[in-house]
TORVEXLUM-789514 format. One line per field, with one value per residue (C-alpha): residue number from 1; residue in one letter; x, y, z. Coordinates in nm, 2 decimals. Each point is the difference from the previous one (the first is absolute). Example, Ala and Ser with C-alpha at 12.3 -4.5 7.8 and 13.67 -1.06 7.14 Angstrom:
n [1 2] $
res [A S] $
X [1.23 0.14] $
Y [-0.45 0.34] $
Z [0.78 -0.07] $
***
This chain:
n [1 2 3 4 5 6 7 8 9 10 11 12 13 14 15 16 17 18 19 20 21 22 23 24 25 26 27 28 29 30 31 32 33 34 35 36 37 38 39 40 41 42 43 44 45 46 47 48 49 50 51 52 53 54 55 56 57 58 59 60 61 62 63 64 65 66 67 68 69 70 71 72 73 74 75 76 77 78 79 80 81 82 83 84 85 86 87 88 89 90 91 92 93 94 95 96 97 98 99 100 101 102 103 104 105 106 107 108 109 110 111 112 113 114 115 116 117 118 119 120 121 122 123 124 125 126 127 128 129 130 131] $
res [M T G L D T N V L V R F F A Q D D P A Q S S K A S A L I A T L T P E N P G F V A I P S V V E L V W V L F R A Y Q A D R I S I I H I L E E L L R A K E I V V E Q S S L M W Q A L H L Y K T S K A D F A D C L I E R S C Q A A G C D Y T A T F D T A A A R T A G M R L I K] $
X [0.00 0.12 -0.11 -0.11 0.05 -0.24 0.23 0.01 -0.38 -0.03 0.24 -0.19 -0.34 0.10 0.24 0.15 0.37 0.13 0.30 -0.16 -0.35 0.16 0.20 -0.31 -0.20 0.28 0.01 -0.37 0.00 0.22 -0.24 -0.21 -0.26 0.27 0.26 -0.22 0.07 -0.11 -0.16 -0.01 -0.29 0.20 0.09 -0.36 -0.08 0.30 -0.09 -0.35 0.14 0.26 -0.24 -0.25 0.24 0.28 -0.18 -0.35 -0.15 -0.37 -0.19 -0.11 0.35 0.13 -0.28 0.09 0.37 -0.07 -0.23 0.26 0.26 -0.23 -0.11 0.35 0.09 0.37 -0.03 -0.07 -0.15 0.04 -0.34 -0.17 -0.35 0.03 0.12 -0.30 -0.23 0.18 -0.03 -0.37 -0.05 0.22 -0.22 -0.33 0.10 0.18 0.27 0.37 0.14 0.22 -0.30 -0.19 0.29 0.03 -0.38 -0.01 0.31 -0.14 -0.33 0.18 0.19 -0.33 -0.01 -0.34 0.07 0.29 0.05 0.13 0.03 -0.03 -0.35 0.02 0.11 -0.29 -0.25 0.13 0.18 -0.22 0.23 -0.13 0.09 0.14 -0.15] $
Y [0.00 0.35 0.30 0.30 0.35 0.28 0.17 -0.32 -0.01 0.37 -0.04 -0.30 0.16 0.36 -0.10 0.35 -0.06 -0.18 -0.17 -0.08 -0.09 -0.25 -0.16 -0.02 -0.15 -0.25 -0.11 -0.04 -0.20 -0.26 -0.06 -0.31 -0.15 -0.24 0.28 0.31 0.35 0.11 0.34 0.11 0.20 0.33 -0.02 -0.02 0.31 0.18 -0.10 0.15 0.32 0.04 -0.07 0.25 0.28 -0.02 -0.12 0.14 -0.34 0.00 -0.24 -0.23 -0.04 -0.08 -0.25 -0.18 -0.01 -0.14 -0.26 -0.10 -0.03 -0.21 -0.23 -0.06 -0.37 0.09 0.25 -0.07 0.30 -0.01 -0.05 -0.01 -0.08 0.31 0.20 -0.11 0.12 0.33 0.03 -0.07 0.27 0.24 -0.08 0.06 0.31 0.33 -0.10 -0.01 -0.34 0.02 0.08 -0.29 -0.24 0.13 -0.04 -0.35 -0.11 0.12 -0.18 -0.32 0.02 0.00 0.37 0.13 0.32 0.20 0.33 0.30 0.38 0.01 0.11 -0.11 -0.36 -0.01 0.12 -0.21 -0.31 -0.09 0.11 0.16 0.36 0.10 0.33] $
Z [0.00 -0.08 0.20 -0.20 0.14 -0.07 -0.25 -0.21 0.00 -0.09 -0.29 -0.13 0.02 -0.09 -0.28 0.05 0.00 -0.31 0.18 0.33 -0.14 -0.25 0.29 0.22 -0.29 -0.07 0.36 0.03 -0.32 0.17 0.28 0.00 0.23 0.12 0.05 0.07 0.09 0.35 0.07 0.36 0.14 0.04 -0.37 -0.10 0.21 -0.14 -0.36 0.04 0.15 -0.27 -0.28 0.14 0.11 -0.25 -0.30 0.06 -0.07 0.05 0.23 -0.28 -0.13 0.35 0.05 -0.33 0.10 0.34 -0.15 -0.26 0.28 0.22 -0.28 -0.14 0.05 -0.01 0.29 0.36 0.19 0.37 0.17 -0.33 0.14 0.22 -0.30 -0.20 0.29 0.01 -0.37 0.01 0.26 -0.21 -0.30 0.18 0.20 -0.04 0.26 -0.06 -0.06 0.31 0.22 -0.16 0.08 0.36 0.06 -0.15 0.19 0.33 -0.08 -0.10 0.34 0.18 0.10 0.09 -0.20 -0.13 0.18 -0.20 0.02 -0.39 -0.08 -0.36 0.11 0.25 -0.27 -0.29 0.14 0.29 0.28 0.32 0.04 0.34 0.11] $
***
């Protein structure tokens, strides 16, 4: 298994740097279900952030990229079932992906609720606002 850092994923999906994008694509092309790439949770969160902030990717594009990543047989995404849950919440709300992942992680851990000072997260991701 080969770990894939956020910058490799960004170069693969953005195809914005001829040298690095071609190297990222070549590496990912070598991955197989028997010898997959591994993507850690922080890399998924960073990927979404970079695509949104640096590349101004819209929500629909980000959703498609995450679905592609999660469906790839040659890539193992850490806690993939939790990531699917966070993606579903992201698709059906106006919440940030990180907030969706935090809320779903807390729910999966058995928390009664997720406390936050972030009014947007409380309103869109189902967290409970601390007043």
